[in-house]
C-alpha positions in Angstrom: 19.5 -3.9 5.8 23.0 -4.9 6.7 24.4 -6.8 3.7 25.8 -10.2 4.4 27.2 -11.7 1.2 27.4 -15.4 1.5 31.0 -16.3 0.9 32.2 -18.8 3.4 35.7 -20.2 3.1 37.8 -22.5 5.2 39.8 -19.6 6.3 36.9 -17.7 7.8 37.0 -17.4 11.6 34.2 -18.5 13.8 33.3 -14.8 14.4 32.8 -14.2 10.6 31.0 -17.5 10.2 28.7 -16.4 13.0 27.9 -13.2 11.2 26.7 -15.3 8.3 24.6 -17.7 10.2 23.6 -15.5 13.1 22.7 -12.1 11.6 22.4 -9.7 14.5 18.9 -8.1 14.7 18.2 -4.5 15.8 17.0 -3.7 19.3 19.2 -6.3 21.1 17.2 -9.2 19.9 18.7 -12.7 20.0 20.3 -13.6 16.6 18.4 -15.9 14.2 20.0 -18.9 12.7 19.8 -19.1 8.9 20.0 -22.9 8.6 19.8 -22.9 4.8 21.1 -25.7 2.6 22.1 -25.0 -0.1 23.2 -21.5 0.9 21.9 -18.9 -1.5 23.9 -16.7 -3.8 23.2 -13.6 -1.8 21.6 -12.9 1.6 20.9 -9.6 3.3 19.7 -9.8 6.9 16.9 -7.4 7.9 15.2 -6.2 11.1 12.5 -8.1 12.9 10.7 -11.3 11.9 7.5 -12.5 10.3 5.3 -14.3 12.7 3.6 -17.5 11.7 0.1 -18.2 12.9 -3.1 -20.0 11.7 -3.9 -17.0 9.5 -0.8 -17.4 7.4 -2.0 -17.3 3.8 -0.5 -17.6 0.3 -1.5 -16.0 -2.9 -0.3 -16.6 -6.5 0.0 -13.6 -8.9 1.2 -13.3 -12.4 1.5 -16.6 -14.3 -0.3 -19.5 -12.6 -0.8 -23.1 -13.4 -2.0 -26.3 -11.6 1.6 -27.3 -10.9 2.1 -24.0 -8.9 -1.2 -24.6 -7.0 0.1 -28.1 -6.0 3.4 -26.6 -5.0 1.7 -24.1 -2.7 -0.4 -26.9 -1.2 2.8 -28.8 -0.5 4.3 -25.7 1.0 1.3 -25.2 3.3 1.4 -28.9 4.4 5.1 -28.7 5.1 4.8 -25.4 7.0 2.0 -26.9 9.1 4.2 -30.0 9.7 7.1 -27.8 10.8 5.1 -25.7 13.2 2.2 -27.9 14.2 -0.1 -25.0 13.3 -3.2 -25.7 11.2 -3.2 -23.1 8.4 -6.4 -21.6 7.1 -5.4 -21.4 3.5 -5.9 -18.5 1.1 -6.7 -15.0 2.2 -10.0 -13.5 1.2 -8.2 -10.3 0.5 -5.2 -10.8 -1.9 -3.6 -7.6 -0.7 -3.5 -9.0 2.9 -1.9 -12.4 2.0 1.1 -13.3 4.3 3.1 -14.6 1.3 2.6 -13.4 -2.2 4.3 -15.5 -4.9 4.7 -13.8 -8.3 5.7 -15.8 -11.3 6.5 -14.0 -14.6 5.8 -16.8 -17.2 5.6 -20.5 -17.7 8.5 -22.9 -18.0 8.8 -25.4 -20.9 6.1 -28.1 -21.2 8.9 -30.6 -20.9 11.5 -29.3 -18.5 14.6 -28.3 -20.4 18.3 -28.1 -19.5 19.2 -24.5 -18.5 15.8 -23.1 -17.8 15.8 -20.1 -15.4 15.6 -21.4 -11.8 16.4 -18.1 -10.1 14.2 -16.4 -7.5 14.1 -13.4 -5.1 12.7 -13.6 -1.6 11.8 -10.6 0.6 10.7 -11.1 4.1 9.7 -8.3 6.5 7.7 -8.4 9.8 4.6 -7.5 7.7 4.8 -10.2 5.1 6.8 -12.0 2.5 7.1 -11.8 -1.3 8.6 -14.4 -3.6 9.3 -13.5 -7.2 10.6 -15.8 -9.9 10.7 -15.8 -13.7 9.4 -19.4 -13.9 7.6 -21.9 -11.7 11.0 -23.6 -11.1 12.3 -20.6 -9.3 9.1 -20.2 -7.4 9.3 -23.8 -6.1 12.9 -23.3 -5.1 12.0 -20.1 -3.2 9.3 -21.9 -1.3 11.8 -24.5 -0.1 14.1 -21.7 1.0 11.3 -20.1 2.9 10.5 -23.3 4.7 14.1 -23.7 5.8 14.0 -20.2 7.3 11.2 -21.1 9.7 12.5 -21.2 13.3 11.1 -21.0 16.8 11.3 -17.9 18.9 10.4 -17.2 22.6 6.8 -16.5 21.8 6.0 -18.0 18.3 7.3 -19.6 15.1 8.9 -16.9 12.9 10.7 -16.3 9.6 13.5 -13.8 10.0 13.4 -10.6 8.0 15.7 -11.2 5.1 16.3 -10.4 1.4 17.6 -13.2 -0.8 18.6 -13.3 -4.4 19.4 -16.8 -5.6 20.3 -18.8 -8.6 22.2 -22.1 -9.1 25.8 -22.3 -10.0 25.3 -25.3 -12.2 22.3 -26.1 -14.4 22.6 -29.9 -13.9 22.3 -31.1 -10.2 21.5 -34.7 -10.2 21.0 -37.9 -8.1 21.4 -41.3 -9.8 19.6 -44.2 -8.1 20.4 -47.8 -9.3 17.1 -49.7 -9.2 18.6 -52.7 -11.0 20.9 -54.5 -8.6 18.3 -54.1 -5.8 14.8 -53.1 -6.9 13.7 -49.9 -5.4 9.9 -49.5 -5.0 8.0 -46.5 -6.3 7.2 -45.1 -2.8 10.9 -45.1 -2.0 11.7 -43.3 -5.3 9.1 -40.7 -4.6 10.2 -39.9 -1.1 13.8 -39.4 -2.4 12.4 -37.0 -5.0 10.8 -35.1 -2.1 14.3 -34.9 -0.6 15.8 -33.7 -3.8 13.2 -30.9 -4.0 14.2 -29.7 -0.5 17.9 -29.3 -1.6 17.1 -28.0 -5.1 18.4 -30.9 -7.1 16.8 -31.0 -10.6 17.8 -34.3 -12.3 16.8 -37.8 -11.2 18.9 -40.3 -13.1 17.2 -43.7 -13.0 19.5 -46.6 -13.7 17.0 -49.2 -15.1 19.0 -52.1 -16.6 21.9 -54.1 -15.3 23.2 -57.7 -15.1 20.9 -58.2 -12.1 17.7 -56.9 -13.5 15.8 -55.2 -16.3 13.3 -52.9 -14.5 11.0 -51.3 -17.1 7.9 -52.8 -18.8 8.5 -53.0 -22.6 5.4 -53.6 -24.7 7.5 -54.2 -27.8 9.9 -56.6 -26.2 8.0 -58.0 -23.2 10.6 -60.8 -22.5 12.9 -58.0 -21.3 10.9 -57.4 -18.1 9.1 -60.8 -18.0 12.3 -62.9 -18.0 14.9 -60.3 -16.9 13.4 -58.9 -13.7 12.3 -61.7 -11.3 8.9 -59.9 -11.6 10.3 -56.7 -10.1 9.9 -54.0 -12.6 8.1 -50.7 -13.1 5.0 -50.6 -15.4 4.9 -47.9 -17.9 2.0 -46.3 -16.0 4.2 -46.2 -12.9 7.0 -44.6 -14.9 4.6 -41.9 -16.1 3.4 -41.3 -12.6 7.0 -40.8 -11.3 7.8 -38.5 -14.2 4.7 -36.3 -13.3 5.6 -36.5 -9.6 9.1 -35.3 -10.4 8.0 -32.5 -12.7 5.8 -31.2 -9.9 9.0 -30.7 -7.9 11.1 -29.2 -10.7 13.0 -32.4 -11.4 13.8 -34.0 -14.8 13.8 -37.8 -15.1 16.7 -39.3 -17.1 16.5 -43.0 -17.9 19.6 -45.2 -18.3 19.7 -48.4 -20.1 23.3 -49.7 -19.9 24.9 -50.9 -23.2 26.8 -52.8 -24.5 28.1 -54.3 -21.2 26.2 -54.6 -17.9 23.5 -56.2 -20.0 23.1 -59.8 -18.9 19.4 -59.3 -18.0 18.7 -58.3 -21.6 19.9 -61.6 -22.9 17.7 -63.8 -20.6 14.8 -63.1 -22.9 16.8 -62.2 -26.1 20.0 -64.2 -26.2 20.4 -63.4 -29.9 21.6 -59.9 -28.9 24.6 -61.3 -27.1 28.1 -61.9 -28.4 28.1 -65.5 -27.2 25.4 -68.1 -27.3 23.1 -68.6 -24.4 21.2 -69.5 -22.5 21.6 -66.7 -20.0 20.3 -66.2 -16.4 19.9 -63.1 -14.3 23.2 -62.5 -12.6 23.1 -62.9 -8.8 26.6 -61.8 -7.9 28.2 -58.4 -8.1 31.0 -57.3 -10.4 32.0 -56.8 -14.1 30.9 -59.8 -16.2 31.7 -61.0 -19.7 28.3 -60.8 -21.5 28.1 -57.9 -24.0 25.8 -57.0 -26.9 27.1 -58.0 -30.4 28.0 -54.8 -32.1 28.5 -56.5 -35.5 25.0 -57.9 -35.8 22.7 -55.7 -37.9 19.7 -57.2 -36.0 21.1 -55.6 -32.8 20.5 -52.2 -34.3 17.0 -53.0 -35.5 16.1 -54.2 -32.0 17.6 -51.1 -30.4 15.9 -48.8 -32.8 12.5 -50.1 -31.8 13.3 -50.3 -28.1 14.8 -46.8 -27.9 11.9 -45.5 -29.9 9.5 -47.0 -27.3 11.5 -45.6 -24.3 11.9 -42.2 -26.0 8.1 -41.9 -26.1 7.8 -43.0 -22.5 10.5 -40.6 -21.1 10.0 -37.1 -22.3 13.4 -35.7 -21.3 15.7 -34.6 -24.1 18.6 -36.8 -22.7 18.9 -40.5 -23.0 21.7 -42.4 -21.0 23.2 -45.4 -22.7 25.7 -46.4 -20.0 28.8 -47.7 -21.9 31.0 -48.5 -19.0 33.2 -51.4 -18.0 33.1 -53.6 -21.1 35.8 -56.2 -20.6 35.6 -57.4 -24.3 36.1 -61.1 -23.5 33.1 -62.2 -25.5 34.2 -60.1 -28.4 37.7 -61.6 -28.3 36.3 -65.2 -28.2 33.9 -64.7 -31.1 35.4 -65.5 -34.5 32.7 -63.7 -36.4 33.3 -60.5 -34.4 37.0 -60.8 -34.9 36.5 -61.3 -38.7 34.3 -58.2 -38.8 36.9 -56.1 -37.0 39.6 -57.2 -39.4 37.4 -56.5 -42.4 36.5 -53.0 -41.2 39.9 -52.0 -39.9 38.8 -51.9 -36.3 42.0 -52.4 -34.4 40.8 -53.2 -30.9 37.9 -53.4 -28.6 37.9 -49.8 -27.7 37.5 -49.0 -31.4 34.8 -51.6 -31.7 32.9 -49.9 -28.8 33.3 -46.6 -30.5 31.8 -48.1 -33.7 28.8 -49.4 -31.6 28.4 -46.0 -29.9 28.4 -44.1 -33.1 25.6 -46.2 -34.5 23.8 -46.1 -31.1 24.0 -42.3 -31.1 22.4 -42.1 -34.5 19.5 -44.2 -33.2 19.1 -42.0 -30.1 19.3 -38.9 -32.2 16.7 -40.3 -34.7 14.2 -40.5 -31.8 14.8 -36.9 -30.8 17.1 -37.5 -27.9 20.7 -36.4 -26.9 22.9 -39.3 -25.8 24.8 -39.4 -22.5 27.3 -42.1 -21.6 29.9 -42.8 -18.9 33.6 -42.0 -19.6 34.2 -44.9 -21.8 32.0 -43.7 -24.6 34.3 -40.7 -25.3 35.7 -40.9 -28.8 36.6 -38.2 -31.3 34.4 -39.9 -33.9 31.2 -39.1 -32.0 29.2 -35.9 -32.6 29.8 -33.1 -30.2 26.2 -33.1 -29.0 26.7 -36.1 -26.7 27.4 -35.7 -23.0 30.1 -37.5 -21.0 29.5 -38.5 -17.4 32.8 -38.9 -15.6 33.0 -41.6 -13.0 36.8 -42.2 -13.4 38.1 -38.8 -12.5 38.2 -35.0 -13.0 40.9 -35.5 -15.7 38.5 -37.3 -18.0 35.9 -34.6 -17.5 38.4 -31.9 -18.4 39.6 -33.9 -21.4 36.0 -34.2 -22.7 35.5 -30.4 -22.3 38.8 -29.8 -24.3 37.5 -32.0 -27.1 34.3 -30.0 -27.3 32.0 -32.3 -25.4 29.6 -31.4 -22.6 30.3 -33.2 -19.3 29.0 -34.1 -15.9 31.1 -35.0 -12.8 30.3 -38.0 -10.7 33.8 -39.0 -9.6 34.0 -38.1 -5.9 30.3 -38.3 -5.4 29.7 -42.1 -5.3 27.5 -42.2 -2.2 27.9 -46.0 -1.9 31.6 -45.7 -1.2 30.8 -44.5 2.3 32.9 -41.3 2.3 32.2 -38.5 4.7 30.1 -35.6 3.8 33.2 -33.4 4.1 35.1 -35.4 1.6 32.2 -35.2 -0.9 31.8 -31.5 -0.2 35.5 -30.9 -1.1 34.9 -32.2 -4.6 34.2 -29.5 -7.3 33.4 -29.9 -11.0 35.7 -26.9 -11.6 38.5 -28.1 -9.4 41.6 -30.0 -10.2 42.0 -30.5 -14.0 39.0 -28.3 -14.9 40.6 -25.3 -13.2 43.0 -24.9 -16.1 40.3 -24.9 -18.8 39.4 -21.9 -20.9 36.1 -20.1 -20.2 34.5 -21.7 -23.2 35.7 -25.1 -22.1 34.4 -24.6 -18.6 31.0 -23.7 -20.0 30.7 -27.3 -21.3 30.8 -28.6 -17.7 27.1 -28.7 -16.9 27.3 -29.8 -13.3 27.2 -33.3 -11.8 25.4 -36.1 -10.1 25.7 -38.0 -6.9 25.4 -41.8 -7.6 23.8 -44.4 -5.4 24.7 -47.9 -6.6 22.8 -50.6 -4.7 24.9 -53.7 -4.2 24.6 -53.1 -0.5 21.4 -50.9 -0.4 17.8 -51.9 -0.7 14.4 -50.4 0.0 15.0 -50.5 3.8 18.3 -48.8 4.1 18.8 -46.8 0.9 17.6 -43.5 2.3 20.4 -43.7 4.9 23.0 -44.3 2.1 21.8 -41.2 0.3 20.9 -38.7 3.1 21.9 -36.5 4.6 25.3 -36.6 2.8 23.6 -35.9 -0.6 22.6 -32.5 0.7 26.3 -31.5 0.9 26.7 -32.4 -2.8 23.6 -30.5 -3.6 25.1 -27.4 -2.0 28.3 -27.8 -4.0 26.3 -27.8 -7.2 24.0 -24.9 -6.3 25.9 -22.5 -4.1 28.8 -20.2 -5.0 32.2 -21.9 -5.3 33.5 -19.9 -2.3 30.9 -21.6 0.0 33.0 -24.5 1.2 33.5 -24.4 5.0 33.0 -27.9 6.4 32.2 -26.7 9.9 29.3 -24.6 8.6 28.2 -27.5 6.3 28.0 -30.1 9.1 26.1 -27.7 11.4 23.5 -27.0 8.7 23.5 -30.7 7.5 22.2 -31.8 10.9 19.3 -29.4 10.6 18.4 -30.4 7.1 18.6 -34.0 8.1 16.0 -33.4 10.8 13.8 -31.6 8.2 14.1 -34.5 5.8 13.1 -36.9 8.6 9.9 -34.9 9.3 9.2 -34.9 5.5 9.1 -38.6 5.5 12.6 -39.8 4.5 13.6 -42.9 6.4 17.3 -42.2 6.8 16.9 -41.8 10.6 13.9 -44.0 11.4 15.2 -47.1 9.6 18.1 -47.3 12.1 16.1 -48.2 15.1 14.0 -50.6 13.1 17.1 -52.5 11.9 18.7 -52.5 15.3 15.5 -53.9 16.8 15.7 -56.8 14.3 19.3 -57.5 15.3 18.5 -57.3 19.0 15.2 -59.2 19.0 13.5 -59.4 22.4 16.0 -57.5 24.6 16.2 -55.4 27.7 16.5 -51.6 27.3 20.0 -51.9 28.6 21.0 -54.5 26.0 19.4 -52.5 23.2 21.2 -49.3 24.4 24.5 -51.2 24.3 23.8 -52.2 20.7 23.0 -48.7 19.8 26.1 -47.3 21.5 28.2 -49.7 19.4 26.3 -49.0 16.2 26.7 -45.2 16.7 30.5 -45.3 16.6 31.1 -47.7 13.7 31.0 -47.4 9.9 31.1 -49.9 7.1 34.5 -50.3 5.5 35.1 -47.8 2.7 35.3 -47.9 -1.1 34.7 -51.4 -2.3 36.4 -53.2 0.6 33.3 -55.2 1.4 34.0 -57.3 -1.6 37.6 -57.8 -0.5 36.7 -58.9 3.1 33.9 -61.4 2.5 34.1 -65.1 3.6 31.0 -66.0 1.7 30.4 -64.1 -1.6 27.1 -62.1 -1.3 24.4 -62.2 -4.0 21.4 -60.2 -4.8 19.4 -62.6 -2.6 21.6 -62.0 0.5 19.5 -60.2 3.1 20.9 -56.8 4.1 20.2 -57.3 7.8 23.7 -57.2 9.5 25.0 -54.4 11.6 27.2 -53.3 8.7 23.9 -52.8 6.7 22.2 -50.9 9.6 24.8 -48.4 10.7 25.2 -45.0 9.0 27.9 -44.6 6.4 29.2 -41.7 8.4 29.2 -41.8 12.2 28.2 -38.5 13.7 29.2 -39.7 17.2 32.6 -40.8 15.9 33.2 -37.6 14.0 32.1 -35.5 17.0 34.5 -37.5 19.3 37.3 -36.6 16.8 36.4 -33.0 16.9 36.3 -33.0 20.7 39.7 -34.7 20.9 41.3 -32.2 18.5 39.8 -29.3 20.5 41.1 -30.8 23.8 44.6 -31.3 22.4 44.7 -27.9 20.8 44.0 -26.3 24.2 47.1 -28.0 25.6 44.8 -30.4 27.3 43.6 -27.5 29.5 40.0 -27.4 28.3 38.1 -28.9 31.3 34.7 -29.1 29.5 36.2 -31.1 26.6 38.1 -33.3 29.1 34.9 -34.0 31.0 33.0 -34.9 27.8 35.8 -37.1 26.6 35.9 -38.9 30.0 32.1 -39.4 30.0 32.1 -41.0 26.5 35.2 -43.2 27.2 33.6 -44.4 30.5 30.4 -45.4 28.7 32.4 -47.2 26.0 34.6 -49.0 28.6 31.6 -50.6 30.2 29.6 -51.2 27.0 30.8 -54.6 26.2 29.6 -56.0 29.5 26.1 -54.7 28.7 26.3 -56.0 25.1 27.4 -59.6 25.9 23.9 -60.9 26.8 22.8 -60.0 23.2 25.7 -62.0 21.8 24.2 -65.1 23.5 20.7 -64.4 22.1 21.2 -63.2 18.5 23.4 -64.5 15.7 23.3 -61.0 14.2 24.7 -59.5 17.5 27.3 -62.2 17.7 29.0 -61.1 14.5 30.2 -57.7 15.8 31.2 -59.1 19.2 34.9 -58.5 18.6 34.3 -54.9 17.6 32.3 -54.5 20.9 35.3 -55.7 22.8 37.5 -53.3 20.9 35.2 -50.4 21.9 35.6 -51.2 25.5 39.3 -51.6 25.1 39.8 -48.2 23.6 37.6 -46.8 26.3 40.0 -48.2 28.9 43.1 -46.9 27.0 41.5 -43.4 26.6 40.7 -43.2 30.3 44.2 -44.2 31.3 45.6 -41.6 28.9 43.4 -38.8 30.3 44.8 -39.7 33.7 48.3 -39.2 32.5 47.4 -35.9 30.9 45.5 -34.7 34.0 48.7 -35.3 36.1 50.8 -33.5 33.5 53.1 -36.6 33.2 54.6 -37.8 30.0 53.9 -41.5 29.5 56.9 -43.9 28.9 57.8 -45.3 25.6 56.9 -48.8 26.8 53.5 -47.6 28.0 52.8 -45.9 24.7 53.8 -49.0 22.7 51.4 -51.1 24.8 48.5 -48.8 24.4 49.1 -48.2 20.7 49.1 -51.9 20.0 45.6 -52.1 21.6 44.4 -49.2 19.6 45.8 -50.4 16.3 44.1 -53.8 16.9 40.9 -51.9 17.4 41.4 -49.9 14.2 41.7 -53.0 12.0 38.3 -53.7 10.3 36.3 -56.6 11.7 33.0 -57.9 10.4 33.4 -55.2 7.7 33.1 -52.5 10.4 35.5 -49.6 11.2 35.7 -48.4 14.8 35.7 -44.7 14.2 36.9 -43.2 17.5 40.1 -45.4 17.5 42.3 -43.0 15.6 41.3 -40.2 18.0 42.2 -42.3 21.0 45.6 -42.9 19.3 46.0 -39.1 19.1 45.5 -38.8 22.9 48.1 -41.6 23.5 50.6 -39.7 21.2 49.9 -36.5 23.1 50.5 -38.2 26.5 53.8 -39.6 25.4 55.1 -36.6 23.5 57.5 -34.0 25.0 55.8 -31.5 22.7 52.3 -32.7 23.4 49.9 -31.5 26.1 51.1 -29.9 29.4 49.2 -29.5 32.7 46.9 -26.6 33.3 48.4 -23.7 35.2 
């Protein structure tokens, strides 16, 4: 076998990248594409391929358990879905099984941090063998094998390959906020299915917030009865999700946010708060004043019983207590709290929160759990066995490691901010401030979590806000640090996105459904115009939606606008940018790129005329009407610019100024939407007007 070590860097040429993703097979065969995500630690390409037919069979050897049997059944179901072939099941002769999965021993009854997740996979044209120390590795190996399936001229096949694989980080998580918008169980489960595909192993469930308390409590029933609008998970549903996740090698970590972000607690139990009630579930977004009273002994009696109940419900060793964004206004305004602080030498609200966290940690520890909190809980007075989750930046993660605390990175991986997959992909727990840590300090960084906050996500569109970009983060946490080429990443991301779609994720299917709602009864031409517009826009980034509202949204505001329907990263817009860069880099000599640019610009130029009938029919189509006009305008500018470039003429300064004014107007957000191709059209204008820009083909 020709060894192909998987180490892709930005500096690698397309030729070297091709040798990774297109291993050349003997005998002049066409190369096979290894569309793996995350990329394994080590890959060796072999000769030939394993053919898949209805006789494909799987056998388990070594250690077995019902969880492995169910994993094999899922594997067979997914393989059949990928190929359309009905599989017969187990071989009557174990020695003739197509795939033999050997597991050395069991994993822990409750999945533990740092369990062995490695596996080795050997595929030849005669069969495949997957070996792993534990069921966790076996399940990861099955997902890799599924990703290797491809179509050949005469059958579905798996290329001959030898893989040795293990994760770079032991904590690879996804946080879903089910409190701001309630996320039903079926949506949670299909996202767990997606996590299994990309080898994520922690589901962080954000379960309490100002807008809702989402778990049934038998000890304190007013928490869910009065604090949830009837939208909560029963304890049986929680157990079902935990079992479902365990079957996929995923731990479930609960978060109950304290002492702030806690208004929903006080609706039923106002005596916990630092100011008198009554309280109502918060309907708006933001940071609010209500906070638990850390000076009231009854607070700790309540939390002792509540945490004890939840500790029995959630078996994982970690328990997340939130701890972020406490503004302290209720504490400042409460004379009893101020008197307590003075009597105990507590100098400020930060120190008061540290006092609360120290007592909270003792309760969490009493019930056999290890406490996790966001950056704000970090204080030298706390025991070293707590874990800090960094949302504020890499510096706080490194600072925690230097002080002896374990840490997780989430800064840079907030999926709701709408960043590109490439921007998320460039973030690394060992980058920036962490790069200067000692070896021992680095060992305290356990990994990280992508975070999906749900101010602008609900059951309908949440999959699209998570996938496929989350797969890029999953690769950063699993694959070697040297695997970081965005070109390779995007190519494989498209493939994994299709695979997730076939698995049942709704990140692609939702889009047409939401556009159909916006369009209502419409002609195919009108709907196509809406889709053309939707394909090239993105929501404004970061938290600019809050800054650009005319009517403040609430948790009851329906998420039905175009800004809620479109993807957070426009593939069409990104591809247009790549095509523009390629064309300009060729000195504007690349005829194929020019032709494709011209075709897109022509379609955009005429799109508003096709879109206008919808504006008259639908209030939801009327809102982005100005952006539709901008798309046609940049289409016109782009076509005029290509005409200059084709003639080899340099545009005048006045012409450039006129065109750039049009493009800059189009670049300005409207209806909370960004027109993604506009900056690339500006590049074309700059090239046409620059003496050092493009020159005519010879």
